[in-house]
Every structure is written in structure tokens, then in C-alpha cells.
PATI-932942 format. One record per atom (N, C-alpha, C, CB): residue number from 0; atom name; x, y negated, z negated. Coordinates in pm, 1 decimal, decimal comma. Atoms other than C-alpha are relative to their C-alpha. Last residue first. Glycine has a CB too. Example, Ala and Ser with C-alpha at 12.3 -4.5 7.8 and 13.67 -1.06 7.14 Angstrom:
2
<site pos="1" site="N" c1="-82,0" c2="119,0" c3="6,0"/>
<site pos="1" site="CA" c1="1367,0" c2="106,0" c3="-714,0"/>
<site pos="1" site="C" c1="-77,0" c2="-109,0" c3="-73,0"/>
<site pos="1" site="CB" c1="41,4" c2="-46,2" c3="141,5"/>
<site pos="0" site="N" c1="89,0" c2="119,0" c3="0,0"/>
<site pos="0" site="CA" c1="1230,0" c2="450,0" c3="-780,0"/>
<site pos="0" site="C" c1="90,0" c2="-120,0" c3="0,0"/>
<site pos="0" site="CB" c1="-99,2" c2="-2,7" c3="-124,6"/>
END
This chain:
87
<site pos="86" site="N" c1="165,9" c2="6,8" c3="39,6"/>
<site pos="86" site="CA" c1="819,4" c2="2497,5" c3="2593,1"/>
<site pos="86" site="C" c1="-64,5" c2="128,8" c3="50,2"/>
<site pos="86" site="CB" c1="-87,0" c2="-137,0" c3="77,5"/>
<site pos="85" site="N" c1="109,8" c2="45,3" c3="-61,5"/>
<site pos="85" site="CA" c1="1172,1" c2="2666,4" c3="2640,1"/>
<site pos="85" site="C" c1="-137,9" c2="-61,8" c3="-92,5"/>
<site pos="85" site="CB" c1="-34,3" c2="116,1" c3="81,8"/>
<site pos="84" site="N" c1="23,2" c2="-86,0" c3="-138,6"/>
<site pos="84" site="CA" c1="1388,2" c2="2949,2" c3="2518,9"/>
<site pos="84" site="C" c1="-75,4" c2="-141,0" c3="104,0"/>
<site pos="84" site="CB" c1="-138,4" c2="171,9" c3="-34,3"/>
<site pos="83" site="N" c1="172,8" c2="-9,5" c3="-60,8"/>
<site pos="83" site="CA" c1="1315,6" c2="2858,1" c3="2206,4"/>
<site pos="83" site="C" c1="7,7" c2="31,0" c3="104,3"/>
<site pos="83" site="CB" c1="-97,0" c2="-119,0" c3="9,8"/>
<site pos="82" site="N" c1="31,2" c2="-106,1" c3="60,1"/>
<site pos="82" site="CA" c1="1676,4" c2="2845,5" c3="2008,3"/>
<site pos="82" site="C" c1="-116,1" c2="63,8" c3="19,4"/>
<site pos="82" site="CB" c1="10,7" c2="-18,4" c3="-104,7"/>
<site pos="81" site="N" c1="-87,5" c2="-104,5" c3="-42,2"/>
<site pos="81" site="CA" c1="1868,5" c2="2612,6" c3="2278,0"/>
<site pos="81" site="C" c1="-37,0" c2="113,1" c3="-125,3"/>
<site pos="81" site="CB" c1="173,8" c2="-56,5" c3="11,5"/>
<site pos="80" site="N" c1="13,7" c2="-104,8" c3="-146,1"/>
<site pos="80" site="CA" c1="1547,2" c2="2441,8" c3="2371,5"/>
<site pos="80" site="C" c1="128,1" c2="52,0" c3="0,0"/>
<site pos="80" site="CB" c1="-32,7" c2="-77,5" c3="165,4"/>
<site pos="79" site="N" c1="-136,9" c2="17,0" c3="-80,5"/>
<site pos="79" site="CA" c1="1471,1" c2="2291,1" c3="2031,8"/>
<site pos="79" site="C" c1="24,4" c2="95,7" c3="98,6"/>
<site pos="79" site="CB" c1="119,2" c2="5,8" c3="-86,3"/>
<site pos="78" site="N" c1="-93,1" c2="-114,9" c3="-36,2"/>
<site pos="78" site="CA" c1="1141,0" c2="2236,7" c3="2014,8"/>
<site pos="78" site="C" c1="110,9" c2="-34,2" c3="44,1"/>
<site pos="78" site="CB" c1="-43,9" c2="84,2" c3="89,6"/>
<site pos="77" site="N" c1="-111,2" c2="13,4" c3="-85,1"/>
<site pos="77" site="CA" c1="917,5" c2="1993,4" c3="1822,8"/>
<site pos="77" site="C" c1="99,1" c2="115,6" c3="23,2"/>
<site pos="77" site="CB" c1="68,7" c2="-104,2" c3="-46,9"/>
<site pos="76" site="N" c1="-171,1" c2="-42,7" c3="43,6"/>
<site pos="76" site="CA" c1="644,8" c2="2067,1" c3="1717,6"/>
<site pos="76" site="C" c1="75,2" c2="-4,2" c3="59,4"/>
<site pos="76" site="CB" c1="42,9" c2="104,8" c3="-34,1"/>
<site pos="75" site="N" c1="-68,3" c2="149,7" c3="51,9"/>
<site pos="75" site="CA" c1="283,8" c2="1877,0" c3="1882,2"/>
<site pos="75" site="C" c1="150,3" c2="40,9" c3="-42,7"/>
<site pos="75" site="CB" c1="-92,1" c2="-78,6" c3="-153,8"/>
<site pos="74" site="N" c1="60,2" c2="-2,2" c3="158,8"/>
<site pos="74" site="CA" c1="60,2" c2="2237,1" c3="1879,1"/>
<site pos="74" site="C" c1="111,4" c2="-133,2" c3="-8,1"/>
<site pos="74" site="CB" c1="29,0" c2="179,3" c3="-131,2"/>
<site pos="73" site="N" c1="153,3" c2="46,7" c3="17,5"/>
<site pos="73" site="CA" c1="78,9" c2="2227,7" c3="2238,2"/>
<site pos="73" site="C" c1="-36,6" c2="-64,0" c3="-131,6"/>
<site pos="73" site="CB" c1="-96,6" c2="122,0" c3="14,1"/>
<site pos="72" site="N" c1="16,6" c2="-85,2" c3="-39,1"/>
<site pos="72" site="CA" c1="518,2" c2="2216,2" c3="2250,0"/>
<site pos="72" site="C" c1="-165,2" c2="-23,2" c3="8,8"/>
<site pos="72" site="CB" c1="70,4" c2="97,8" c3="-66,8"/>
<site pos="71" site="N" c1="85,8" c2="-54,0" c3="111,4"/>
<site pos="71" site="CA" c1="677,3" c2="1915,2" c3="2222,6"/>
<site pos="71" site="C" c1="-79,2" c2="116,1" c3="88,2"/>
<site pos="71" site="CB" c1="-109,0" c2="-127,6" c3="-77,9"/>
<site pos="70" site="N" c1="85,0" c2="-77,7" c3="-69,3"/>
<site pos="70" site="CA" c1="988,9" c2="1805,9" c3="2407,7"/>
<site pos="70" site="C" c1="-61,7" c2="54,5" c3="-84,0"/>
<site pos="70" site="CB" c1="45,1" c2="81,2" c3="83,7"/>
<site pos="69" site="N" c1="60,5" c2="-127,2" c3="29,5"/>
<site pos="69" site="CA" c1="1097,6" c2="1508,2" c3="2230,1"/>
<site pos="69" site="C" c1="-71,1" c2="61,7" c3="107,9"/>
<site pos="69" site="CB" c1="-86,6" c2="-11,4" c3="-106,1"/>
<site pos="68" site="N" c1="-46,8" c2="-97,0" c3="-134,9"/>
<site pos="68" site="CA" c1="1238,4" c2="1182,7" c3="2325,1"/>
<site pos="68" site="C" c1="1,9" c2="136,7" c3="-89,6"/>
<site pos="68" site="CB" c1="183,6" c2="-44,8" c3="88,9"/>
<site pos="67" site="N" c1="-123,1" c2="6,6" c3="-67,3"/>
<site pos="67" site="CA" c1="1154,6" c2="886,5" c3="2052,4"/>
<site pos="67" site="C" c1="28,6" c2="125,5" c3="96,6"/>
<site pos="67" site="CB" c1="107,4" c2="-13,6" c3="-105,2"/>
<site pos="66" site="N" c1="-65,4" c2="-154,8" c3="5,0"/>
<site pos="66" site="CA" c1="813,5" c2="969,8" c3="1905,0"/>
<site pos="66" site="C" c1="129,3" c2="-0,5" c3="17,3"/>
<site pos="66" site="CB" c1="-48,4" c2="98,5" c3="104,7"/>
<site pos="65" site="N" c1="-116,2" c2="1,6" c3="101,3"/>
<site pos="65" site="CA" c1="770,0" c2="592,5" c3="1870,5"/>
<site pos="65" site="C" c1="27,7" c2="156,5" c3="-64,1"/>
<site pos="65" site="CB" c1="-41,9" c2="-112,6" c3="-129,1"/>
<site pos="64" site="N" c1="76,3" c2="70,8" c3="132,4"/>
<site pos="64" site="CA" c1="404,1" c2="603,3" c3="2063,9"/>
<site pos="64" site="C" c1="147,6" c2="18,1" c3="-113,9"/>
<site pos="64" site="CB" c1="-184,2" c2="114,5" c3="-66,5"/>
<site pos="63" site="N" c1="92,4" c2="88,9" c3="47,4"/>
<site pos="63" site="CA" c1="582,9" c2="757,2" c3="2381,0"/>
<site pos="63" site="C" c1="-38,2" c2="3,6" c3="-138,2"/>
<site pos="63" site="CB" c1="-104,3" c2="11,4" c3="69,5"/>
<site pos="62" site="N" c1="-7,0" c2="89,9" c3="95,5"/>
<site pos="62" site="CA" c1="893,5" c2="930,5" c3="2437,8"/>
<site pos="62" site="C" c1="-90,1" c2="-100,2" c3="15,1"/>
<site pos="62" site="CB" c1="116,3" c2="-46,4" c3="-11,3"/>
<site pos="61" site="N" c1="125,6" c2="110,5" c3="50,3"/>
<site pos="61" site="CA" c1="851,2" c2="1227,9" c3="2625,3"/>
<site pos="61" site="C" c1="57,9" c2="-92,0" c3="-64,5"/>
<site pos="61" site="CB" c1="-117,3" c2="51,1" c3="-98,2"/>
<site pos="60" site="N" c1="-48,1" c2="94,2" c3="108,7"/>
<site pos="60" site="CA" c1="1133,3" c2="1473,2" c3="2770,1"/>
<site pos="60" site="C" c1="-122,6" c2="-128,5" c3="-2,2"/>
<site pos="60" site="CB" c1="173,8" c2="-62,2" c3="42,7"/>
<site pos="59" site="N" c1="34,1" c2="139,1" c3="-16,5"/>
<site pos="59" site="CA" c1="994,7" c2="1781,1" c3="2994,3"/>
<site pos="59" site="C" c1="39,9" c2="-84,7" c3="-110,0"/>
<site pos="59" site="CB" c1="-138,3" c2="-15,2" c3="19,6"/>
<site pos="58" site="N" c1="136,8" c2="36,2" c3="37,4"/>
<site pos="58" site="CA" c1="1213,2" c2="2066,1" c3="2970,6"/>
<site pos="58" site="C" c1="-43,7" c2="-126,4" c3="33,5"/>
<site pos="58" site="CB" c1="-19,5" c2="11,7" c3="-130,8"/>
<site pos="57" site="N" c1="104,7" c2="-15,3" c3="-81,9"/>
<site pos="57" site="CA" c1="1465,6" c2="2206,0" c3="3247,5"/>
<site pos="57" site="C" c1="-141,0" c2="-27,0" c3="-119,7"/>
<site pos="57" site="CB" c1="14,6" c2="163,6" c3="82,2"/>
<site pos="56" site="N" c1="98,1" c2="-108,2" c3="35,9"/>
<site pos="56" site="CA" c1="1692,0" c2="2304,5" c3="2974,8"/>
<site pos="56" site="C" c1="-112,5" c2="7,6" c3="109,5"/>
<site pos="56" site="CB" c1="-65,6" c2="-28,8" c3="-146,3"/>
<site pos="55" site="N" c1="-95,2" c2="-100,5" c3="-44,2"/>
<site pos="55" site="CA" c1="1993,6" c2="2039,1" c3="3111,6"/>
<site pos="55" site="C" c1="-115,4" c2="141,6" c3="17,4"/>
<site pos="55" site="CB" c1="142,8" c2="19,9" c3="-130,5"/>
<site pos="54" site="N" c1="-24,5" c2="-26,3" c3="-125,3"/>
<site pos="54" site="CA" c1="1678,3" c2="1787,6" c3="3100,5"/>
<site pos="54" site="C" c1="89,6" c2="109,1" c3="55,5"/>
<site pos="54" site="CB" c1="36,6" c2="-101,6" c3="39,4"/>
<site pos="53" site="N" c1="112,8" c2="-19,7" c3="-76,2"/>
<site pos="53" site="CA" c1="1587,4" c2="1855,1" c3="2770,7"/>
<site pos="53" site="C" c1="21,8" c2="54,6" c3="134,2"/>
<site pos="53" site="CB" c1="-67,1" c2="-116,4" c3="9,1"/>
<site pos="52" site="N" c1="35,4" c2="-138,2" c3="22,9"/>
<site pos="52" site="CA" c1="1963,5" c2="1865,4" c3="2647,3"/>
<site pos="52" site="C" c1="-153,2" c2="56,0" c3="51,0"/>
<site pos="52" site="CB" c1="14,2" c2="17,3" c3="-152,3"/>
<site pos="51" site="N" c1="-103,0" c2="-74,4" c3="-26,1"/>
<site pos="51" site="CA" c1="2048,8" c2="1547,2" c3="2793,5"/>
<site pos="51" site="C" c1="-61,3" c2="162,2" c3="5,6"/>
<site pos="51" site="CB" c1="113,9" c2="-32,7" c3="-112,1"/>
<site pos="50" site="N" c1="52,8" c2="-10,7" c3="-170,9"/>
<site pos="50" site="CA" c1="1729,7" c2="1359,9" c3="2677,1"/>
<site pos="50" site="C" c1="74,0" c2="111,2" c3="51,5"/>
<site pos="50" site="CB" c1="37,5" c2="-143,6" c3="107,9"/>
<site pos="49" site="N" c1="161,7" c2="-93,4" c3="-27,1"/>
<site pos="49" site="CA" c1="1816,6" c2="1526,1" c3="2334,7"/>
<site pos="49" site="C" c1="-33,1" c2="-35,2" c3="160,6"/>
<site pos="49" site="CB" c1="-166,9" c2="-74,0" c3="-122,8"/>
<site pos="48" site="N" c1="14,1" c2="-145,6" c3="-17,6"/>
<site pos="48" site="CA" c1="2166,7" c2="1380,6" c3="2416,7"/>
<site pos="48" site="C" c1="-90,6" c2="60,2" c3="-10,7"/>
<site pos="48" site="CB" c1="56,2" c2="60,2" c3="-56,2"/>
<site pos="47" site="N" c1="-82,2" c2="-33,0" c3="-105,1"/>
<site pos="47" site="CA" c1="2064,7" c2="1025,6" c3="2462,8"/>
<site pos="47" site="C" c1="23,2" c2="144,9" c3="27,8"/>
<site pos="47" site="CB" c1="117,5" c2="-60,6" c3="-20,2"/>
<site pos="46" site="N" c1="83,7" c2="23,8" c3="-90,5"/>
<site pos="46" site="CA" c1="1823,4" c2="998,8" c3="2179,3"/>
<site pos="46" site="C" c1="83,7" c2="51,6" c3="101,0"/>
<site pos="46" site="CB" c1="-51,7" c2="-134,9" c3="10,4"/>
<site pos="45" site="N" c1="22,9" c2="168,1" c3="-41,1"/>
<site pos="45" site="CA" c1="2133,2" c2="1054,7" c3="1904,9"/>
<site pos="45" site="C" c1="-99,9" c2="54,8" c3="107,7"/>
<site pos="45" site="CB" c1="159,5" c2="-115,5" c3="70,1"/>
<site pos="44" site="N" c1="-72,0" c2="45,6" c3="-118,1"/>
<site pos="44" site="CA" c1="2035,8" c2="1432,3" c3="1766,3"/>
<site pos="44" site="C" c1="-43,6" c2="-157,5" c3="28,3"/>
<site pos="44" site="CB" c1="-36,4" c2="101,2" c3="129,6"/>
<site pos="43" site="N" c1="-8,0" c2="138,7" c3="-18,9"/>
<site pos="43" site="CA" c1="1903,7" c2="1554,5" c3="1441,5"/>
<site pos="43" site="C" c1="97,5" c2="-17,5" c3="111,9"/>
<site pos="43" site="CB" c1="40,2" c2="-74,8" c3="-127,7"/>
<site pos="42" site="N" c1="-64,2" c2="34,3" c3="-69,7"/>
<site pos="42" site="CA" c1="1803,0" c2="1934,5" c3="1395,3"/>
<site pos="42" site="C" c1="-11,5" c2="-156,7" c3="12,4"/>
<site pos="42" site="CB" c1="-18,6" c2="74,4" c3="93,7"/>
<site pos="41" site="N" c1="47,3" c2="121,5" c3="-107,9"/>
<site pos="41" site="CA" c1="1608,2" c2="2014,7" c3="1129,4"/>
<site pos="41" site="C" c1="153,3" c2="-30,0" c3="36,6"/>
<site pos="41" site="CB" c1="-102,7" c2="-159,4" c3="-75,3"/>
<site pos="40" site="N" c1="81,1" c2="-85,5" c3="-122,7"/>
<site pos="40" site="CA" c1="1699,1" c2="2379,2" c3="989,7"/>
<site pos="40" site="C" c1="-38,6" c2="-136,2" c3="60,2"/>
<site pos="40" site="CB" c1="-152,6" c2="121,3" c3="-46,3"/>
<site pos="39" site="N" c1="-89,3" c2="-90,5" c3="-121,6"/>
<site pos="39" site="CA" c1="1968,2" c2="2277,1" c3="744,1"/>
<site pos="39" site="C" c1="-76,8" c2="33,8" c3="128,7"/>
<site pos="39" site="CB" c1="48,3" c2="154,6" c3="-58,7"/>
<site pos="38" site="N" c1="-19,5" c2="-178,8" c3="12,4"/>
<site pos="38" site="CA" c1="1738,2" c2="2061,4" c3="606,7"/>
<site pos="38" site="C" c1="86,4" c2="-7,9" c3="63,2"/>
<site pos="38" site="CB" c1="-100,9" c2="119,4" c3="49,8"/>
<site pos="37" site="N" c1="76,5" c2="-74,3" c3="-12,7"/>
<site pos="37" site="CA" c1="1832,6" c2="1656,2" c3="604,0"/>
<site pos="37" site="C" c1="-20,4" c2="143,3" c3="-1,4"/>
<site pos="37" site="CB" c1="-21,2" c2="-33,2" c3="63,1"/>
<site pos="36" site="N" c1="-16,7" c2="-94,7" c3="6,0"/>
<site pos="36" site="CA" c1="2001,5" c2="1361,3" c3="561,3"/>
<site pos="36" site="C" c1="-124,0" c2="116,1" c3="-22,8"/>
<site pos="36" site="CB" c1="85,1" c2="-15,6" c3="-70,9"/>
<site pos="35" site="N" c1="133,0" c2="-83,6" c3="45,9"/>
<site pos="35" site="CA" c1="2074,7" c2="1122,4" c3="738,5"/>
<site pos="35" site="C" c1="-32,2" c2="117,2" c3="-44,2"/>
<site pos="35" site="CB" c1="-67,8" c2="9,8" c3="73,0"/>
<site pos="34" site="N" c1="-7,1" c2="-136,6" c3="46,8"/>
<site pos="34" site="CA" c1="2316,6" c2="841,4" c3="713,8"/>
<site pos="34" site="C" c1="-117,2" c2="33,8" c3="0,5"/>
<site pos="34" site="CB" c1="57,8" c2="27,3" c3="-121,5"/>
<site pos="33" site="N" c1="99,6" c2="-71,0" c3="37,9"/>
<site pos="33" site="CA" c1="2327,4" c2="576,4" c3="944,7"/>
<site pos="33" site="C" c1="50,6" c2="94,4" c3="-67,0"/>
<site pos="33" site="CB" c1="-76,9" c2="39,4" c3="90,5"/>
<site pos="32" site="N" c1="22,3" c2="-135,7" c3="5,3"/>
<site pos="32" site="CA" c1="2577,0" c2="284,7" c3="1064,2"/>
<site pos="32" site="C" c1="-130,9" c2="78,0" c3="-109,3"/>
<site pos="32" site="CB" c1="142,2" c2="45,0" c3="-37,2"/>
<site pos="31" site="N" c1="108,6" c2="-53,8" c3="126,0"/>
<site pos="31" site="CA" c1="2420,6" c2="-6,9" c3="1241,7"/>
<site pos="31" site="C" c1="76,4" c2="140,7" c3="-16,8"/>
<site pos="31" site="CB" c1="-201,0" c2="21,1" c3="50,4"/>
<site pos="30" site="N" c1="2,4" c2="-140,7" c3="-25,3"/>
<site pos="30" site="CA" c1="2635,7" c2="-181,4" c3="1483,7"/>
<site pos="30" site="C" c1="-19,8" c2="51,3" c3="-134,3"/>
<site pos="30" site="CB" c1="126,9" c2="57,1" c3="71,5"/>
<site pos="29" site="N" c1="182,8" c2="-37,0" c3="-9,8"/>
<site pos="29" site="CA" c1="2557,5" c2="-579,6" c3="1472,5"/>
<site pos="29" site="C" c1="-2,6" c2="160,1" c3="11,8"/>
<site pos="29" site="CB" c1="-95,8" c2="-78,0" c3="169,2"/>
<site pos="28" site="N" c1="15,9" c2="20,6" c3="-146,7"/>
<site pos="28" site="CA" c1="2902,7" c2="-703,5" c3="1577,9"/>
<site pos="28" site="C" c1="-119,0" c2="73,2" c3="18,7"/>
<site pos="28" site="CB" c1="120,0" c2="48,6" c3="94,1"/>
<site pos="27" site="N" c1="-7,2" c2="175,3" c3="-52,5"/>
<site pos="27" site="CA" c1="3011,6" c2="-803,2" c3="1235,9"/>
<site pos="27" site="C" c1="-114,4" c2="-22,4" c3="117,3"/>
<site pos="27" site="CB" c1="178,8" c2="-47,5" c3="84,3"/>
<site pos="26" site="N" c1="-160,8" c2="101,5" c3="-27,0"/>
<site pos="26" site="CA" c1="2961,8" c2="-446,5" c3="1120,4"/>
<site pos="26" site="C" c1="-73,9" c2="-143,2" c3="55,6"/>
<site pos="26" site="CB" c1="141,7" c2="83,6" c3="163,1"/>
<site pos="25" site="N" c1="8,4" c2="72,2" c3="-108,2"/>
<site pos="25" site="CA" c1="2649,0" c2="-309,9" c3="914,2"/>
<site pos="25" site="C" c1="118,2" c2="-87,4" c3="62,6"/>
<site pos="25" site="CB" c1="-97,5" c2="-71,2" c3="-26,5"/>
<site pos="24" site="N" c1="-69,4" c2="79,9" c3="9,0"/>
<site pos="24" site="CA" c1="2668,6" c2="-16,3" c3="659,4"/>
<site pos="24" site="C" c1="-48,0" c2="-76,6" c3="131,3"/>
<site pos="24" site="CB" c1="130,6" c2="46,5" c3="-22,7"/>
<site pos="23" site="N" c1="-159,2" c2="-67,7" c3="81,9"/>
<site pos="23" site="CA" c1="2542,9" c2="316,6" c3="515,2"/>
<site pos="23" site="C" c1="99,2" c2="-149,5" c3="31,9"/>
<site pos="23" site="CB" c1="95,5" c2="196,2" c3="114,1"/>
<site pos="22" site="N" c1="-89,9" c2="80,1" c3="-30,0"/>
<site pos="22" site="CA" c1="2184,1" c2="227,3" c3="632,1"/>
<site pos="22" site="C" c1="74,5" c2="-39,2" c3="-50,8"/>
<site pos="22" site="CB" c1="-19,7" c2="-63,8" c3="30,3"/>
<site pos="21" site="N" c1="-49,0" c2="53,5" c3="68,0"/>
<site pos="21" site="CA" c1="2006,3" c2="557,2" c3="479,4"/>
<site pos="21" site="C" c1="108,0" c2="-115,0" c3="116,0"/>
<site pos="21" site="CB" c1="51,2" c2="107,8" c3="-102,1"/>
<site pos="20" site="N" c1="-160,0" c2="89,9" c3="-58,7"/>
<site pos="20" site="CA" c1="1804,1" c2="775,2" c3="634,1"/>
<site pos="20" site="C" c1="15,9" c2="-152,0" c3="-33,9"/>
<site pos="20" site="CB" c1="12,5" c2="-5,8" c3="185,2"/>
<site pos="19" site="N" c1="-26,3" c2="136,3" c3="-15,3"/>
<site pos="19" site="CA" c1="1611,9" c2="1044,8" c3="461,8"/>
<site pos="19" site="C" c1="109,6" c2="-54,7" c3="67,5"/>
<site pos="19" site="CB" c1="4,5" c2="-47,3" c3="-106,5"/>
<site pos="18" site="N" c1="-99,1" c2="45,3" c3="-63,0"/>
<site pos="18" site="CA" c1="1460,9" c2="1378,9" c3="538,6"/>
<site pos="18" site="C" c1="0,2" c2="-156,4" c3="-62,0"/>
<site pos="18" site="CB" c1="-17,6" c2="22,8" c3="159,6"/>
<site pos="17" site="N" c1="-134,6" c2="50,6" c3="87,8"/>
<site pos="17" site="CA" c1="1268,0" c2="1576,9" c3="335,0"/>
<site pos="17" site="C" c1="115,9" c2="-26,6" c3="50,4"/>
<site pos="17" site="CB" c1="42,3" c2="84,3" c3="-90,4"/>
<site pos="16" site="N" c1="-103,5" c2="-47,4" c3="-116,4"/>
<site pos="16" site="CA" c1="1022,5" c2="1671,4" c3="597,1"/>
<site pos="16" site="C" c1="113,3" c2="11,8" c3="-82,7"/>
<site pos="16" site="CB" c1="28,3" c2="-106,3" c3="135,0"/>
<site pos="15" site="N" c1="121,5" c2="-139,0" c3="-36,3"/>
<site pos="15" site="CA" c1="658,9" c2="1587,5" c3="379,1"/>
<site pos="15" site="C" c1="120,9" c2="53,6" c3="61,2"/>
<site pos="15" site="CB" c1="-172,5" c2="-18,8" c3="123,5"/>
<site pos="14" site="N" c1="19,2" c2="-68,3" c3="109,2"/>
<site pos="14" site="CA" c1="873,1" c2="1287,2" c3="215,0"/>
<site pos="14" site="C" c1="-29,7" c2="128,7" c3="38,7"/>
<site pos="14" site="CB" c1="-92,1" c2="-53,9" c3="-80,4"/>
<site pos="13" site="N" c1="131,9" c2="-79,4" c3="-88,8"/>
<site pos="13" site="CA" c1="997,8" c2="1117,1" c3="519,1"/>
<site pos="13" site="C" c1="11,0" c2="113,3" c3="-86,8"/>
<site pos="13" site="CB" c1="18,0" c2="44,8" c3="189,6"/>
<site pos="12" site="N" c1="25,0" c2="-102,0" c3="-37,1"/>
<site pos="12" site="CA" c1="1218,9" c2="845,0" c3="386,2"/>
<site pos="12" site="C" c1="-133,3" c2="53,0" c3="59,1"/>
<site pos="12" site="CB" c1="34,1" c2="49,5" c3="-82,3"/>
<site pos="11" site="N" c1="138,7" c2="-2,0" c3="5,8"/>
<site pos="11" site="CA" c1="1379,0" c2="480,8" c3="445,4"/>
<site pos="11" site="C" c1="-25,0" c2="148,2" c3="-38,0"/>
<site pos="11" site="CB" c1="-69,8" c2="-49,1" c3="136,6"/>
<site pos="10" site="N" c1="-5,9" c2="-120,9" c3="-57,4"/>
<site pos="10" site="CA" c1="1704,7" c2="382,6" c3="294,6"/>
<site pos="10" site="C" c1="-170,4" c2="23,4" c3="14,9"/>
<site pos="10" site="CB" c1="92,9" c2="113,5" c3="-96,2"/>
<site pos="9" site="N" c1="192,6" c2="-27,9" c3="-4,5"/>
<site pos="9" site="CA" c1="1869,6" c2="98,3" c3="149,4"/>
<site pos="9" site="C" c1="5,4" c2="95,7" c3="75,0"/>
<site pos="9" site="CB" c1="-121,9" c2="-120,2" c3="70,3"/>
<site pos="8" site="N" c1="29,6" c2="-42,5" c3="122,6"/>
<site pos="8" site="CA" c1="2252,4" c2="33,6" c3="108,2"/>
<site pos="8" site="C" c1="-131,7" c2="39,6" c3="-49,2"/>
<site pos="8" site="CB" c1="38,4" c2="-82,8" c3="-69,0"/>
<site pos="7" site="N" c1="-77,3" c2="-137,1" c3="10,6"/>
<site pos="7" site="CA" c1="2288,0" c2="-163,8" c3="404,4"/>
<site pos="7" site="C" c1="19,2" c2="56,5" c3="-137,7"/>
<site pos="7" site="CB" c1="140,1" c2="-13,6" c3="58,2"/>
<site pos="6" site="N" c1="-172,7" c2="54,7" c3="52,5"/>
<site pos="6" site="CA" c1="1984,8" c2="-365,3" c3="422,6"/>
<site pos="6" site="C" c1="119,5" c2="135,4" c3="7,0"/>
<site pos="6" site="CB" c1="-5,8" c2="-60,8" c3="-207,9"/>
<site pos="5" site="N" c1="-119,8" c2="-71,1" c3="82,3"/>
<site pos="5" site="CA" c1="1702,7" c2="-231,5" c3="597,1"/>
<site pos="5" site="C" c1="64,9" c2="-37,0" c3="11,9"/>
<site pos="5" site="CB" c1="45,9" c2="99,9" c3="-0,5"/>
<site pos="4" site="N" c1="-141,9" c2="87,3" c3="5,8"/>
<site pos="4" site="CA" c1="1413,5" c2="-393,9" c3="791,1"/>
<site pos="4" site="C" c1="71,5" c2="62,2" c3="-138,1"/>
<site pos="4" site="CB" c1="-30,5" c2="-195,1" c3="-16,4"/>
<site pos="3" site="N" c1="-36,6" c2="37,3" c3="88,8"/>
<site pos="3" site="CA" c1="1140,2" c2="-156,7" c3="923,2"/>
<site pos="3" site="C" c1="139,0" c2="-79,0" c3="7,0"/>
<site pos="3" site="CB" c1="-12,0" c2="94,9" c3="-67,6"/>
<site pos="2" site="N" c1="-152,6" c2="79,5" c3="7,3"/>
<site pos="2" site="CA" c1="935,2" c2="-134,9" c3="1231,8"/>
<site pos="2" site="C" c1="38,3" c2="16,2" c3="-104,8"/>
<site pos="2" site="CB" c1="16,8" c2="-145,5" c3="20,4"/>
<site pos="1" site="N" c1="1,6" c2="81,0" c3="137,9"/>
<site pos="1" site="CA" c1="638,0" c2="127,2" c3="1247,1"/>
<site pos="1" site="C" c1="152,7" c2="-62,4" c3="34,0"/>
<site pos="1" site="CB" c1="-17,4" c2="110,2" c3="-169,3"/>
<site pos="0" site="N" c1="-167,8" c2="-58,9" c3="29,7"/>
<site pos="0" site="CA" c1="575,7" c2="263,9" c3="1648,7"/>
<site pos="0" site="C" c1="-3,5" c2="-111,8" c3="-178,9"/>
<site pos="0" site="CB" c1="177,9" c2="-81,5" c3="188,0"/>
END
């Protein structure tokens, strides 16, 4: 897993996927506000929401090696259970 330190106003990019994640603000209590820019065909979920979607659809939920909680096909592409009908 890659760990990065970013401050408010800074970002990280995933150029191959045309995705940018920026730190919008950090509250005094440590809450971090993120802004995510991604193509319209890329779904973005909070981890707990994605886990609930996978469980509701009966899909496996995996989370190893920094990939978060995604259901994967055998070719390792992320599956959107709402549009693919499952793995």
C-alpha cells in the first residue's frame, strides 16, 4: 500500500485513469475533506457503501494489498454490481 502525506490544497493523480483526489480541507478534529475528479463512467464509493452494495448483490468483497473493498472479475477489473449483474 502506498501512503502519502498531503496538505489542504494538495492532490494526488491517477493519470492513466484521469482521476484526481484533492484534500479540500482538514478540520481541527482531524476530519479530512476530499474532492474527487473522475470520468463520468467511474463510480466512486465510500468503502462502507461499496461493501454494503457487494453484500446486497451477493458479490465477494475483497480488500487486500491496498485495493480497498472491490469485487473483482477474473481479469481484475472492478465490477459495478448495479450494471453488470454480478461477478
